[in-house]
TORPA-4810 file (N, C-alpha, C, O; in nm, 3 decimals):
<nodes>
NODE_1_0.869_0.749_-0.986_0.976_0.656_-1.021_1.100_0.735_-1.058_1.092_0.832_-1.134_X
NODE_2_1.215_0.695_-1.007_1.339_0.764_-1.036_1.389_0.725_-1.174_1.391_0.606_-1.207_X
NODE_3_1.430_0.822_-1.254_1.476_0.796_-1.388_1.627_0.779_-1.390_1.695_0.803_-1.290_X
NODE_4_1.678_0.738_-1.506_1.821_0.714_-1.523_1.901_0.838_-1.488_1.864_0.950_-1.523_X
NODE_5_2.011_0.817_-1.418_2.109_0.918_-1.376_2.059_1.013_-1.270_2.130_1.106_-1.232_X
NODE_6_1.935_0.993_-1.220_1.890_1.075_-1.109_1.964_1.034_-0.982_2.008_0.920_-0.969_X
NODE_7_1.976_1.126_-0.890_2.051_1.103_-0.768_1.958_1.109_-0.648_1.881_1.205_-0.632_X
NODE_8_1.965_1.005_-0.564_1.890_1.004_-0.439_1.981_1.061_-0.330_2.091_1.010_-0.310_X
NODE_9_1.938_1.162_-0.261_2.019_1.220_-0.155_1.938_1.222_-0.026_1.823_1.265_-0.025_X
NODE_10_1.997_1.175_0.080_1.930_1.177_0.209_2.020_1.242_0.313_2.139_1.211_0.319_X
NODE_11_1.966_1.330_0.391_2.043_1.398_0.493_2.046_1.317_0.621_1.978_1.215_0.636_X
NODE_12_2.127_1.365_0.713_2.155_1.295_0.837_2.030_1.260_0.915_2.020_1.151_0.970_X
NODE_13_1.933_1.352_0.921_1.815_1.328_1.003_1.710_1.242_0.936_1.605_1.219_0.994_X
NODE_14_1.735_1.192_0.814_1.636_1.109_0.745_1.665_0.961_0.761_1.575_0.886_0.800_X
NODE_15_1.787_0.917_0.733_1.810_0.775_0.727_1.920_0.728_0.821_1.890_0.668_0.924_X
NODE_16_2.043_0.754_0.789_2.150_0.686_0.861_2.255_0.781_0.916_2.370_0.742_0.936_X
NODE_17_2.216_0.905_0.941_2.307_1.003_0.997_2.424_1.033_0.904_2.529_1.077_0.952_X
NODE_18_2.412_1.010_0.775_2.515_1.050_0.679_2.450_1.065_0.542_2.348_1.004_0.514_X
NODE_19_2.510_1.147_0.457_2.456_1.169_0.324_2.501_1.057_0.232_2.612_1.008_0.243_X
NODE_20_2.411_1.017_0.139_2.450_0.916_0.043_2.397_0.952_-0.094_2.307_1.035_-0.107_X
NODE_21_2.455_0.890_-0.197_2.413_0.912_-0.334_2.402_0.778_-0.405_2.483_0.688_-0.385_X
NODE_22_2.296_0.767_-0.490_2.278_0.647_-0.570_2.246_0.692_-0.712_2.163_0.781_-0.731_X
NODE_23_2.310_0.634_-0.809_2.280_0.665_-0.947_2.238_0.538_-1.021_2.296_0.432_-0.999_X
NODE_24_2.138_0.549_-1.108_2.095_0.433_-1.184_1.946_0.432_-1.205_1.876_0.527_-1.170_X
NODE_25_1.897_0.322_-1.262_1.755_0.307_-1.294_1.680_0.246_-1.177_1.643_0.129_-1.182_X
NODE_26_1.659_0.323_-1.073_1.593_0.272_-0.954_1.447_0.315_-0.951_1.414_0.428_-0.986_X
NODE_27_1.360_0.223_-0.906_1.218_0.252_-0.892_1.184_0.263_-0.746_1.230_0.355_-0.678_X
NODE_28_1.103_0.170_-0.695_1.065_0.171_-0.555_1.184_0.135_-0.467_1.267_0.052_-0.503_X
NODE_29_1.191_0.200_-0.350_1.295_0.163_-0.255_1.250_0.197_-0.114_1.163_0.281_-0.095_X
NODE_30_1.311_0.130_-0.015_1.285_0.160_0.125_1.414_0.136_0.203_1.501_0.062_0.158_X
NODE_31_1.425_0.198_0.318_1.546_0.190_0.398_1.517_0.120_0.529_1.422_0.154_0.600_X
NODE_32_1.599_0.020_0.563_1.590_-0.050_0.690_1.728_-0.044_0.754_1.823_-0.105_0.704_X
NODE_33_1.740_0.030_0.863_1.871_0.047_0.925_1.966_0.117_0.831_1.939_0.228_0.785_X
NODE_34_2.080_0.052_0.801_2.177_0.110_0.708_2.174_0.042_0.571_2.272_0.047_0.497_X
NODE_35_2.060_-0.021_0.539_2.046_-0.092_0.412_1.928_-0.039_0.333_1.820_-0.018_0.387_X
NODE_36_1.949_-0.017_0.203_1.842_0.022_0.112_1.801_-0.101_0.033_1.885_-0.170_-0.025_X
NODE_37_1.671_-0.130_0.030_1.616_-0.237_-0.054_1.542_-0.169_-0.169_1.467_-0.074_-0.147_X
NODE_38_1.563_-0.217_-0.290_1.512_-0.145_-0.406_1.471_-0.239_-0.518_1.517_-0.352_-0.528_X
NODE_39_1.381_-0.188_-0.603_1.350_-0.251_-0.731_1.423_-0.170_-0.837_1.414_-0.048_-0.840_X
NODE_40_1.495_-0.239_-0.924_1.576_-0.173_-1.026_1.523_-0.207_-1.165_1.488_-0.321_-1.194_X
NODE_41_1.519_-0.106_-1.248_1.471_-0.121_-1.386_1.582_-0.181_-1.472_1.686_-0.118_-1.493_X
NODE_42_1.560_-0.304_-1.521_1.658_-0.372_-1.605_1.608_-0.384_-1.749_1.658_-0.467_-1.825_X
NODE_43_1.511_-0.302_-1.787_1.446_-0.318_-1.917_1.537_-0.280_-2.034_1.613_-0.184_-2.029_X
NODE_44_1.525_-0.362_-2.139_1.591_-0.333_-2.266_1.488_-0.352_-2.377_1.372_-0.383_-2.349_X
NODE_45_1.530_-0.335_-2.501_1.438_-0.356_-2.613_1.392_-0.501_-2.618_1.280_-0.529_-2.660_X
NODE_46_1.478_-0.592_-2.575_1.444_-0.735_-2.578_1.368_-0.778_-2.453_1.293_-0.876_-2.458_X
NODE_47_1.385_-0.707_-2.343_1.319_-0.743_-2.217_1.246_-0.620_-2.162_1.295_-0.557_-2.069_X
NODE_48_1.128_-0.586_-2.218_1.060_-0.461_-2.182_1.002_-0.457_-2.041_0.969_-0.350_-1.992_X
NODE_49_0.989_-0.574_-1.974_0.928_-0.577_-1.841_1.026_-0.620_-1.732_0.984_-0.652_-1.621_X
NODE_50_1.154_-0.623_-1.762_1.252_-0.680_-1.669_1.278_-0.587_-1.550_1.311_-0.470_-1.567_X
NODE_51_1.262_-0.643_-1.430_1.293_-0.574_-1.306_1.375_-0.668_-1.218_1.358_-0.790_-1.224_X
NODE_52_1.463_-0.613_-1.138_1.537_-0.693_-1.041_1.514_-0.633_-0.902_1.471_-0.518_-0.889_X
NODE_53_1.544_-0.712_-0.800_1.530_-0.666_-0.662_1.663_-0.684_-0.592_1.725_-0.790_-0.602_X
NODE_54_1.707_-0.581_-0.521_1.839_-0.591_-0.459_1.851_-0.502_-0.337_1.753_-0.446_-0.288_X
NODE_55_1.974_-0.490_-0.289_2.002_-0.410_-0.170_2.140_-0.346_-0.182_2.223_-0.389_-0.262_X
NODE_56_2.163_-0.246_-0.102_2.294_-0.183_-0.090_2.297_-0.106_0.041_2.194_-0.083_0.104_X
NODE_57_2.416_-0.067_0.081_2.428_0.015_0.200_2.385_0.157_0.169_2.379_0.196_0.052_X
NODE_58_2.355_0.235_0.272_2.305_0.370_0.249_2.412_0.465_0.197_2.380_0.577_0.157_X
NODE_59_2.538_0.421_0.196_2.642_0.504_0.134_2.663_0.467_-0.013_2.755_0.518_-0.078_X
NODE_60_2.577_0.376_-0.065_2.585_0.336_-0.205_2.678_0.219_-0.232_2.692_0.178_-0.347_X
NODE_61_2.741_0.165_-0.129_2.835_0.054_-0.148_2.766_-0.080_-0.132_2.652_-0.089_-0.086_X
NODE_62_2.838_-0.185_-0.170_2.794_-0.324_-0.150_2.658_-0.353_-0.213_2.572_-0.414_-0.151_X
NODE_63_2.640_-0.309_-0.338_2.515_-0.339_-0.408_2.508_-0.488_-0.441_2.603_-0.545_-0.494_X
NODE_64_2.394_-0.550_-0.409_2.374_-0.692_-0.433_2.239_-0.717_-0.498_2.142_-0.646_-0.471_X
NODE_65_2.235_-0.816_-0.584_2.109_-0.858_-0.645_2.051_-0.972_-0.562_2.114_-1.077_-0.547_X
NODE_66_1.931_-0.952_-0.509_1.864_-1.057_-0.430_1.781_-1.145_-0.522_1.784_-1.268_-0.510_X
NODE_67_1.706_-1.083_-0.614_1.628_-1.156_-0.714_1.660_-1.096_-0.850_1.635_-0.978_-0.874_X
NODE_68_1.715_-1.176_-0.940_1.749_-1.125_-1.072_1.624_-1.092_-1.153_1.627_-1.008_-1.243_X
NODE_69_1.513_-1.159_-1.121_1.384_-1.128_-1.183_1.285_-1.101_-1.070_1.241_-1.194_-1.001_X
NODE_70_1.250_-0.975_-1.052_1.160_-0.939_-0.943_1.015_-0.966_-0.981_0.971_-0.923_-1.088_X
NODE_71_0.938_-1.036_-0.895_0.796_-1.060_-0.924_0.708_-0.943_-0.880_0.585_-0.952_-0.889_X
NODE_72_0.767_-0.836_-0.832_0.689_-0.724_-0.780_0.756_-0.592_-0.813_0.876_-0.586_-0.842_X
NODE_73_0.675_-0.486_-0.808_0.726_-0.351_-0.819_0.708_-0.279_-0.685_0.801_-0.217_-0.634_X
NODE_74_0.587_-0.287_-0.629_0.560_-0.229_-0.498_0.582_-0.333_-0.388_0.548_-0.449_-0.405_X
NODE_75_0.639_-0.291_-0.278_0.664_-0.382_-0.167_0.671_-0.304_-0.037_0.691_-0.183_-0.036_X
NODE_76_0.654_-0.376_0.074_0.670_-0.319_0.207_0.754_-0.415_0.290_0.749_-0.536_0.270_X
NODE_77_0.829_-0.360_0.383_0.912_-0.441_0.472_0.863_-0.422_0.615_0.843_-0.309_0.659_X
NODE_78_0.844_-0.534_0.686_0.798_-0.529_0.824_0.853_-0.649_0.899_0.839_-0.763_0.854_X
NODE_79_0.917_-0.624_1.015_0.966_-0.731_1.103_1.053_-0.833_1.029_1.040_-0.953_1.051_X
NODE_80_1.139_-0.784_0.942_1.235_-0.872_0.876_1.180_-0.948_0.757_1.245_-1.041_0.707_X
NODE_81_1.061_-0.911_0.709_1.003_-0.978_0.593_0.963_-0.875_0.487_0.934_-0.760_0.518_X
NODE_82_0.962_-0.920_0.363_0.917_-0.839_0.251_0.778_-0.888_0.210_0.757_-1.008_0.192_X
NODE_83_0.684_-0.797_0.196_0.547_-0.830_0.157_0.518_-0.764_0.022_0.556_-0.650_-0.002_X
NODE_84_0.451_-0.839_-0.065_0.425_-0.786_-0.199_0.312_-0.862_-0.268_0.279_-0.974_-0.230_X
NODE_85_0.254_-0.797_-0.369_0.157_-0.863_-0.457_0.231_-0.900_-0.586_0.293_-0.815_-0.649_X
NODE_86_0.223_-1.028_-0.623_0.291_-1.077_-0.742_0.230_-1.013_-0.867_0.107_-1.012_-0.882_X
NODE_87_0.313_-0.961_-0.956_0.262_-0.890_-1.074_0.196_-0.984_-1.174_0.115_-0.940_-1.255_X
NODE_88_0.229_-1.113_-1.170_0.173_-1.206_-1.267_0.036_-1.257_-1.227_-0.053_-1.269_-1.311_X
NODE_89_0.017_-1.288_-1.098_-0.113_-1.342_-1.055_-0.184_-1.255_-0.952_-0.295_-1.288_-0.912_X
NODE_90_-0.121_-1.145_-0.909_-0.178_-1.049_-0.813_-0.200_-1.107_-0.674_-0.260_-1.042_-0.589_X
NODE_91_-0.151_-1.229_-0.649_-0.166_-1.288_-0.516_-0.063_-1.229_-0.421_0.039_-1.174_-0.464_X
NODE_92_-0.090_-1.241_-0.292_-0.013_-1.176_-0.187_0.091_-1.273_-0.132_0.059_-1.388_-0.100_X
NODE_93_0.216_-1.226_-0.120_0.326_-1.313_-0.076_0.411_-1.244_0.031_0.407_-1.123_0.049_X
NODE_94_0.487_-1.328_0.100_0.586_-1.281_0.195_0.714_-1.359_0.174_0.710_-1.478_0.140_X
NODE_95_0.830_-1.295_0.193_0.957_-1.365_0.186_1.057_-1.298_0.280_1.035_-1.185_0.323_X
NODE_96_1.165_-1.367_0.310_1.270_-1.311_0.395_1.348_-1.205_0.318_1.337_-1.195_0.196_X
NODE_97_1.426_-1.126_0.389_1.501_-1.019_0.326_1.604_-1.069_0.227_1.647_-0.995_0.139_X
NODE_98_1.645_-1.195_0.241_1.742_-1.252_0.147_1.676_-1.321_0.029_1.744_-1.384_-0.052_X
NODE_99_1.542_-1.311_0.019_1.469_-1.371_-0.092_1.427_-1.514_-0.069_1.364_-1.574_-0.156_X
NODE_100_1.459_-1.571_0.047_1.424_-1.711_0.078_1.288_-1.719_0.147_1.233_-1.618_0.190_X
NODE_101_1.235_-1.841_0.156_1.113_-1.866_0.232_0.990_-1.798_0.176_0.907_-1.751_0.253_X
NODE_102_0.977_-1.793_0.044_0.861_-1.730_-0.018_0.733_-1.805_0.021_0.726_-1.927_0.009_X
NODE_103_0.632_-1.731_0.067_0.508_-1.792_0.116_0.388_-1.713_0.067_0.384_-1.591_0.080_X
NODE_104_0.289_-1.783_0.010_0.165_-1.718_-0.034_0.075_-1.694_0.086_0.053_-1.784_0.167_X
NODE_105_0.023_-1.572_0.099_-0.066_-1.537_0.209_-0.211_-1.523_0.163_-0.300_-1.499_0.245_X
NODE_106_-0.235_-1.538_0.034_-0.372_-1.528_-0.018_-0.388_-1.623_-0.136_-0.291_-1.661_-0.201_X
NODE_107_-0.513_-1.659_-0.162_-0.545_-1.741_-0.279_-0.614_-1.657_-0.387_-0.642_-1.706_-0.496_X
NODE_108_-0.639_-1.530_-0.354_-0.705_-1.438_-0.448_-0.615_-1.317_-0.473_-0.514_-1.298_-0.405_X
NODE_109_-0.653_-1.238_-0.572_-0.578_-1.116_-0.602_-0.590_-1.018_-0.486_-0.697_-1.002_-0.428_X
NODE_110_-0.479_-0.954_-0.451_-0.475_-0.863_-0.337_-0.424_-0.726_-0.378_-0.321_-0.715_-0.445_X
NODE_111_-0.495_-0.624_-0.337_-0.451_-0.485_-0.343_-0.557_-0.398_-0.281_-0.674_-0.410_-0.317_X
NODE_112_-0.521_-0.311_-0.190_-0.387_-0.282_-0.140_-0.355_-0.361_-0.015_-0.434_-0.446_0.026_X
NODE_113_-0.239_-0.333_0.046_-0.205_-0.390_0.176_-0.128_-0.286_0.256_-0.052_-0.207_0.201_X
NODE_114_-0.150_-0.287_0.388_-0.087_-0.189_0.476_-0.053_-0.254_0.610_-0.116_-0.352_0.650_X
NODE_115_0.046_-0.199_0.678_0.078_-0.239_0.814_0.039_-0.127_0.909_0.066_-0.010_0.882_X
NODE_116_-0.024_-0.163_1.019_-0.053_-0.072_1.127_0.012_-0.131_1.252_-0.051_-0.208_1.325_X
NODE_117_0.138_-0.095_1.275_0.215_-0.160_1.380_0.238_-0.305_1.342_0.294_-0.334_1.236_X
NODE_118_0.197_-0.397_1.428_0.209_-0.540_1.398_0.084_-0.597_1.331_0.077_-0.717_1.305_X
NODE_119_-0.013_-0.511_1.304_-0.137_-0.555_1.240_-0.123_-0.540_1.089_-0.090_-0.433_1.038_X
NODE_120_-0.147_-0.649_1.017_-0.142_-0.648_0.872_-0.284_-0.643_0.816_-0.370_-0.723_0.855_X
NODE_121_-0.309_-0.550_0.725_-0.436_-0.544_0.654_-0.411_-0.564_0.507_-0.317_-0.508_0.450_X
NODE_122_-0.496_-0.646_0.443_-0.493_-0.655_0.297_-0.633_-0.679_0.245_-0.721_-0.728_0.316_X
NODE_123_-0.653_-0.642_0.119_-0.784_-0.651_0.056_-0.781_-0.752_-0.057_-0.703_-0.738_-0.151_X
NODE_124_-0.867_-0.853_-0.049_-0.881_-0.952_-0.156_-0.995_-0.908_-0.248_-1.104_-0.877_-0.201_X
NODE_125_-0.968_-0.905_-0.376_-1.066_-0.855_-0.473_-1.137_-0.969_-0.543_-1.073_-1.062_-0.594_X
NODE_126_-1.270_-0.963_-0.547_-1.349_-1.069_-0.609_-1.460_-1.006_-0.692_-1.497_-0.890_-0.669_X
NODE_127_-1.513_-1.082_-0.789_-1.628_-1.037_-0.866_-1.589_-0.962_-0.992_-1.471_-0.944_-1.022_X
NODE_128_-1.692_-0.917_-1.064_-1.672_-0.847_-1.189_-1.684_-0.697_-1.172_-1.673_-0.645_-1.062_X
NODE_129_-1.706_-0.628_-1.285_-1.703_-0.482_-1.282_-1.818_-0.422_-1.202_-1.796_-0.335_-1.118_X
NODE_130_-1.941_-0.469_-1.227_-2.056_-0.406_-1.164_-2.098_-0.474_-1.034_-2.168_-0.413_-0.952_X
NODE_131_-2.057_-0.597_-1.014_-2.093_-0.666_-0.890_-1.969_-0.701_-0.811_-1.970_-0.795_-0.731_X
NODE_132_-1.861_-0.626_-0.834_-1.737_-0.657_-0.765_-1.748_-0.626_-0.617_-1.826_-0.540_-0.576_X
NODE_133_-1.672_-0.697_-0.538_-1.665_-0.673_-0.395_-1.526_-0.707_-0.347_-1.447_-0.766_-0.420_X
NODE_134_-1.497_-0.671_-0.224_-1.365_-0.696_-0.167_-1.380_-0.754_-0.028_-1.476_-0.724_0.044_X
NODE_135_-1.284_-0.837_0.009_-1.277_-0.892_0.144_-1.162_-0.824_0.217_-1.046_-0.840_0.179_X
NODE_136_-1.194_-0.748_0.319_-1.091_-0.687_0.401_-1.043_-0.787_0.505_-1.124_-0.849_0.574_X
NODE_137_-0.913_-0.803_0.515_-0.855_-0.904_0.604_-0.758_-0.839_0.701_-0.666_-0.769_0.660_X
NODE_138_-0.778_-0.863_0.830_-0.681_-0.826_0.932_-0.614_-0.955_0.980_-0.681_-1.051_1.016_X
NODE_139_-0.481_-0.954_0.981_-0.409_-1.076_1.018_-0.282_-1.040_1.093_-0.248_-0.923_1.109_X
NODE_140_-0.211_-1.145_1.138_-0.078_-1.123_1.193_0.021_-1.124_1.078_-0.019_-1.139_0.962_X
NODE_141_0.149_-1.110_1.107_0.250_-1.099_1.001_0.265_-1.228_0.921_0.322_-1.227_0.811_X
NODE_142_0.214_-1.341_0.974_0.220_-1.468_0.904_0.101_-1.491_0.812_0.093_-1.594_0.744_X
NODE_143_0.008_-1.396_0.810_-0.110_-1.410_0.726_-0.223_-1.485_0.792_-0.324_-1.513_0.728_X
NODE_144_-0.210_-1.518_0.920_-0.316_-1.587_0.993_-0.430_-1.489_1.020_-0.412_-1.388_1.087_X
NODE_145_-0.546_-1.520_0.967_-0.659_-1.427_0.971_-0.720_-1.415_1.110_-0.745_-1.514_1.178_X
NODE_146_-0.741_-1.289_1.149_-0.802_-1.261_1.278_-0.944_-1.207_1.261_-1.036_-1.247_1.334_X
NODE_147_-0.962_-1.116_1.165_-1.092_-1.058_1.138_-1.105_-1.034_0.987_-1.008_-0.996_0.921_X
NODE_148_-1.225_-1.057_0.935_-1.251_-1.028_0.793_-1.388_-0.960_0.780_-1.476_-0.977_0.864_X
NODE_149_-1.402_-0.884_0.673_-1.532_-0.825_0.641_-1.541_-0.810_0.490_-1.439_-0.808_0.421_X
NODE_150_-1.663_-0.799_0.440_-1.686_-0.784_0.296_-1.750_-0.649_0.268_-1.835_-0.602_0.343_X
NODE_151_-1.708_-0.586_0.159_-1.766_-0.458_0.121_-1.779_-0.454_-0.030_-1.703_-0.520_-0.102_X
NODE_152_-1.874_-0.377_-0.080_-1.894_-0.364_-0.223_-1.788_-0.271_-0.281_-1.757_-0.168_-0.223_X
NODE_153_-1.732_-0.310_-0.395_-1.630_-0.228_-0.459_-1.492_-0.255_-0.403_-1.471_-0.351_-0.329_X
NODE_154_-1.398_-0.169_-0.438_-1.261_-0.182_-0.389_-1.244_-0.108_-0.257_-1.328_-0.026_-0.219_X
NODE_155_-1.136_-0.138_-0.187_-1.109_-0.077_-0.057_-0.986_0.012_-0.065_-0.881_-0.029_-0.113_X
NODE_156_-1.001_0.135_-0.018_-0.889_0.229_-0.009_-0.869_0.263_0.138_-0.949_0.339_0.193_X
NODE_157_-0.765_0.209_0.203_-0.744_0.238_0.346_-0.722_0.386_0.371_-0.649_0.453_0.298_X
NODE_158_-0.787_0.438_0.476_-0.774_0.578_0.513_-0.696_0.593_0.643_-0.594_0.662_0.646_X
NODE_159_-0.743_0.529_0.751_-0.677_0.542_0.881_-0.713_0.424_0.969_-0.816_0.359_0.950_X
NODE_160_-0.627_0.398_1.067_-0.652_0.292_1.165_-0.625_0.351_1.303_-0.511_0.378_1.339_X
NODE_161_-0.732_0.371_1.379_-0.722_0.441_1.507_-0.800_0.364_1.613_-0.921_0.345_1.600_X
NODE_162_-0.730_0.319_1.718_-0.794_0.250_1.831_-0.881_0.133_1.785_-0.998_0.122_1.823_X
NODE_163_-0.824_0.045_1.701_-0.894_-0.073_1.649_-1.008_-0.037_1.554_-1.087_-0.124_1.518_X
NODE_164_-1.017_0.088_1.513_-1.119_0.131_1.419_-1.053_0.163_1.285_-0.959_0.241_1.277_X
NODE_165_-1.105_0.100_1.181_-1.047_0.110_1.048_-1.137_0.194_0.959_-1.254_0.160_0.938_X
NODE_166_-1.084_0.304_0.908_-1.157_0.392_0.819_-1.111_0.365_0.677_-0.991_0.360_0.648_X
NODE_167_-1.207_0.349_0.588_-1.170_0.320_0.449_-1.276_0.375_0.354_-1.390_0.401_0.392_X
NODE_168_-1.235_0.394_0.227_-1.328_0.430_0.121_-1.351_0.310_0.033_-1.260_0.232_0.006_X
NODE_169_-1.474_0.295_-0.011_-1.505_0.194_-0.112_-1.529_0.266_-0.244_-1.595_0.370_-0.248_X
NODE_170_-1.474_0.211_-0.351_-1.494_0.265_-0.485_-1.565_0.161_-0.570_-1.525_0.044_-0.571_X
NODE_171_-1.668_0.202_-0.639_-1.743_0.109_-0.724_-1.800_0.185_-0.844_-1.794_0.308_-0.849_X
NODE_172_-1.854_0.111_-0.938_-1.916_0.168_-1.058_-2.058_0.116_-1.066_-2.081_-0.005_-1.059_X
NODE_173_-2.156_0.206_-1.079_-2.295_0.161_-1.087_-2.327_0.112_-1.228_-2.241_0.116_-1.316_X
NODE_174_-2.450_0.066_-1.248_-2.487_0.006_-1.376_-2.488_0.106_-1.490_-2.490_0.068_-1.608_X
NODE_175_-2.488_0.236_-1.455_-2.483_0.341_-1.558_-2.341_0.386_-1.589_-2.319_0.476_-1.670_X
NODE_176_-2.244_0.322_-1.522_-2.105_0.357_-1.545_-2.054_0.474_-1.464_-1.946_0.526_-1.491_X
NODE_177_-2.131_0.517_-1.364_-2.089_0.629_-1.280_-2.004_0.581_-1.164_-2.035_0.479_-1.102_X
NODE_178_-1.897_0.653_-1.134_-1.812_0.618_-1.021_-1.877_0.657_-0.889_-1.936_0.765_-0.877_X
NODE_179_-1.866_0.568_-0.791_-1.923_0.594_-0.660_-1.814_0.576_-0.554_-1.723_0.495_-0.570_X
NODE_180_-1.825_0.652_-0.446_-1.731_0.639_-0.335_-1.802_0.665_-0.204_-1.875_0.763_-0.190_X
NODE_181_-1.780_0.576_-0.107_-1.841_0.589_0.025_-1.734_0.572_0.133_-1.640_0.495_0.117_X
NODE_182_-1.750_0.645_0.241_-1.660_0.635_0.355_-1.721_0.543_0.459_-1.836_0.561_0.500_X
NODE_183_-1.643_0.442_0.502_-1.690_0.342_0.598_-1.602_0.339_0.721_-1.486_0.379_0.718_X
NODE_184_-1.662_0.289_0.829_-1.589_0.260_0.952_-1.609_0.114_0.987_-1.722_0.065_0.995_X
NODE_185_-1.498_0.042_1.007_-1.505_-0.096_1.051_-1.438_-0.107_1.187_-1.321_-0.072_1.202_X
NODE_186_-1.514_-0.155_1.285_-1.462_-0.173_1.420_-1.403_-0.313_1.432_-1.477_-0.411_1.436_X
NODE_187_-1.272_-0.323_1.439_-1.206_-0.453_1.443_-1.237_-0.529_1.572_-1.230_-0.652_1.574_X
NODE_188_-1.271_-0.457_1.678_-1.300_-0.522_1.805_-1.438_-0.587_1.804_-1.454_-0.701_1.850_X
NODE_189_-1.538_-0.515_1.753_-1.675_-0.567_1.753_-1.712_-0.638_1.623_-1.805_-0.718_1.621_X
NODE_190_-1.639_-0.608_1.514_-1.672_-0.666_1.384_-1.785_-0.592_1.312_-1.833_-0.637_1.209_X
NODE_191_-1.826_-0.477_1.367_-1.935_-0.401_1.308_-1.883_-0.306_1.200_-1.780_-0.241_1.219_X
NODE_192_-1.954_-0.299_1.088_-1.921_-0.209_0.978_-2.034_-0.110_0.959_-2.151_-0.148_0.963_X
NODE_193_-2.001_0.018_0.939_-2.105_0.119_0.919_-2.060_0.221_0.815_-1.944_0.260_0.810_X
NODE_194_-2.155_0.263_0.733_-2.129_0.367_0.633_-2.142_0.503_0.700_-2.242_0.532_0.764_X
NODE_195_-2.039_0.588_0.683_-2.041_0.719_0.745_-2.100_0.825_0.653_-2.178_0.908_0.698_X
NODE_196_-2.063_0.823_0.524_-2.119_0.918_0.430_-2.071_0.885_0.289_-1.974_0.812_0.270_X
NODE_197_-2.140_0.940_0.190_-2.098_0.930_0.051_-2.005_1.046_0.019_-2.022_1.157_0.071_X
NODE_198_-1.908_1.021_-0.067_-1.811_1.123_-0.106_-1.808_1.135_-0.257_-1.847_1.043_-0.328_X
NODE_199_-1.763_1.249_-0.306_-1.735_1.263_-0.447_-1.620_1.169_-0.480_-1.516_1.174_-0.414_X
NODE_200_-1.636_1.085_-0.580_-1.534_0.986_-0.613_-1.401_1.049_-0.652_-1.297_0.984_-0.646_X
NODE_201_-1.404_1.176_-0.692_-1.282_1.245_-0.733_-1.211_1.316_-0.618_-1.099_1.363_-0.635_X
NODE_202_-1.275_1.325_-0.503_-1.211_1.391_-0.389_-1.093_1.307_-0.340_-1.096_1.184_-0.346_X
NODE_203_-0.990_1.374_-0.293_-0.867_1.305_-0.254_-0.842_1.317_-0.104_-0.850_1.426_-0.048_X
NODE_204_-0.813_1.205_-0.040_-0.778_1.205_0.102_-0.638_1.262_0.119_-0.545_1.221_0.049_X
NODE_205_-0.623_1.356_0.213_-0.493_1.420_0.237_-0.423_1.358_0.357_-0.304_1.328_0.351_X
NODE_206_-0.498_1.338_0.466_-0.437_1.279_0.585_-0.521_1.307_0.708_-0.621_1.379_0.701_X
NODE_207_-0.480_1.249_0.821_-0.548_1.275_0.948_-0.496_1.408_1.003_-0.376_1.435_1.002_X
NODE_208_-0.588_1.489_1.051_-0.554_1.620_1.106_-0.625_1.635_1.239_-0.747_1.654_1.242_X
NODE_209_-0.551_1.628_1.348_-0.613_1.643_1.479_-0.719_1.538_1.503_-0.689_1.418_1.511_X
NODE_210_-0.843_1.581_1.515_-0.954_1.491_1.546_-1.038_1.459_1.424_-1.158_1.435_1.437_X
NODE_211_-0.977_1.459_1.305_-1.057_1.431_1.187_-0.974_1.392_1.066_-0.852_1.376_1.073_X
NODE_212_-1.044_1.378_0.953_-0.987_1.334_0.826_-1.000_1.446_0.725_-1.110_1.498_0.704_X
NODE_213_-0.890_1.485_0.662_-0.890_1.597_0.568_-0.897_1.545_0.425_-0.827_1.450_0.388_X
NODE_214_-0.982_1.609_0.344_-1.000_1.573_0.203_-0.989_1.699_0.117_-1.023_1.809_0.161_X
NODE_215_-0.941_1.680_-0.006_-0.939_1.788_-0.103_-1.057_1.771_-0.197_-1.070_1.667_-0.263_X
NODE_216_-1.142_1.872_-0.204_-1.258_1.868_-0.292_-1.215_1.892_-0.436_-1.156_1.996_-0.467_X
NODE_217_-1.244_1.797_-0.523_-1.208_1.810_-0.665_-1.290_1.921_-0.730_-1.238_1.998_-0.811_X
NODE_218_-1.417_1.928_-0.696_-1.507_2.024_-0.760_-1.477_2.167_-0.716_-1.476_2.258_-0.799_X
NODE_219_-1.454_2.188_-0.586_-1.435_2.323_-0.535_-1.289_2.364_-0.524_-1.258_2.483_-0.517_X
NODE_220_-1.200_2.266_-0.522_-1.059_2.298_-0.506_-1.023_2.343_-0.366_-0.921_2.408_-0.346_X
NODE_221_-1.108_2.308_-0.269_-1.085_2.347_-0.129_-1.071_2.222_-0.042_-1.106_2.111_-0.083_X
NODE_222_-1.020_2.243_0.077_-1.001_2.131_0.171_-1.114_2.132_0.273_-1.150_2.236_0.327_X
NODE_223_-1.169_2.015_0.298_-1.269_2.003_0.403_-1.229_1.891_0.499_-1.150_1.803_0.465_X
NODE_224_-1.284_1.897_0.617_-1.245_1.803_0.722_-1.368_1.730_0.776_-1.471_1.791_0.804_X
NODE_225_-1.355_1.599_0.789_-1.460_1.516_0.846_-1.417_1.467_0.984_-1.301_1.429_1.003_X
NODE_226_-1.510_1.468_1.078_-1.484_1.407_1.207_-1.482_1.256_1.194_-1.519_1.202_1.089_X
NODE_227_-1.442_1.187_1.296_-1.438_1.040_1.292_-1.578_0.979_1.290_-1.594_0.858_1.274_X
NODE_228_-1.679_1.065_1.306_-1.818_1.020_1.291_-1.868_1.043_1.148_-1.983_1.011_1.117_X
NODE_229_-1.782_1.098_1.060_-1.819_1.121_0.921_-1.886_1.256_0.896_-1.917_1.288_0.782_X
NODE_230_-1.907_1.335_1.000_-1.972_1.465_0.984_-1.868_1.573_0.954_-1.756_1.569_1.005_X
NODE_231_-1.909_1.669_0.870_-1.819_1.778_0.834_-1.793_1.867_0.956_-1.885_1.907_1.027_X
NODE_232_-1.663_1.895_0.977_-1.625_1.981_1.089_-1.595_2.120_1.036_-1.540_2.136_0.927_X
NODE_233_-1.631_2.218_1.112_-1.608_2.359_1.072_-1.464_2.397_1.103_-1.423_2.510_1.079_X
</nodes>
């Protein structure tokens, strides 16, 4: 999160072919064309949770407030719409870039959500601590469901390759131990399969060539898994 008086600088090859500067209490932001959309920290002693949502040009001019009270901190923009989980009820919503046409896309708490091209994925969370589960949902940009699956624990998206969705599930067993498993869900066939168990503290780094790279918490080294879940040399 950007703190007060910090400066955001972007070079020509990043955003709009010109350098810009922004000063202020800005948190999350994203750039669409020559416009920056941002969440701004409006907190005071009297309003400790106040956030606003607005936009400005990439040269820092024409700052506008779209929502004086932002219902979200994290957001994504896709095809002219803003997608977010409401901070008060955790439900998933979509609205136009001007703040109009707000529409609920879920009836349950959602986190996380990702776009893979025009494919929208989001995870609905249900259940309690030890018997919690999640519903993975693939839909179009309007939230119309195309494919769903259920998995134990929470869902952490890893990669989406050729209609195949790789994700980690995180859960806690009855003894309070953290568990993590790597799964593959085939969106075309609807089949889900567990590839392997992982150390819950290991961190996914990214896709590398023909596999998935992870940082081992215990060893402090990087290891690579093939798309079949087997360790690659």
